Phi, psi and omega in degrees: 000135175286154179224128178275145181292170172295328179239126182216086175243186184305321184299332185257346192300316180298313182298315181295316174306307176303318184290327192258341186296323175296317180293320178300310181302326185272353185293133176278165175099167187273348188228130173270122178250131175242131175269117182255008190295336178276348186295113176238332179235125184202166173228194182293341177301328179297326176294312180307318178298312179299319178292326175295318176299317183297314180303314180296317175304311183295321175303327179278358181081016183252164172277174183218146179204145178244127178257138176056044177290124179308146179303313180299321176291323176296321174296318177298319175302322180286323178300319184273355176080025181247002189303328178291341178279353181239066183294152180274000000 
């Protein structure tokens, strides 16, 4: 399972993607899961990272799920119209 850091803003997004994309590709199983429970400080870049993980999972023929998405980030996803792309 991938795990998001406590802080994921524009400044950390590229490093987060680079650090975890290799792990995502190596993950066994039919579903790529991302644990967002540690996430406390974020901006819309966190959504971009999650959507990039989702795209890669779909390219690999896998499902995608996010666990413990913070309420504020879920609200932001709804505002941007992408909430349905980040299933729990």
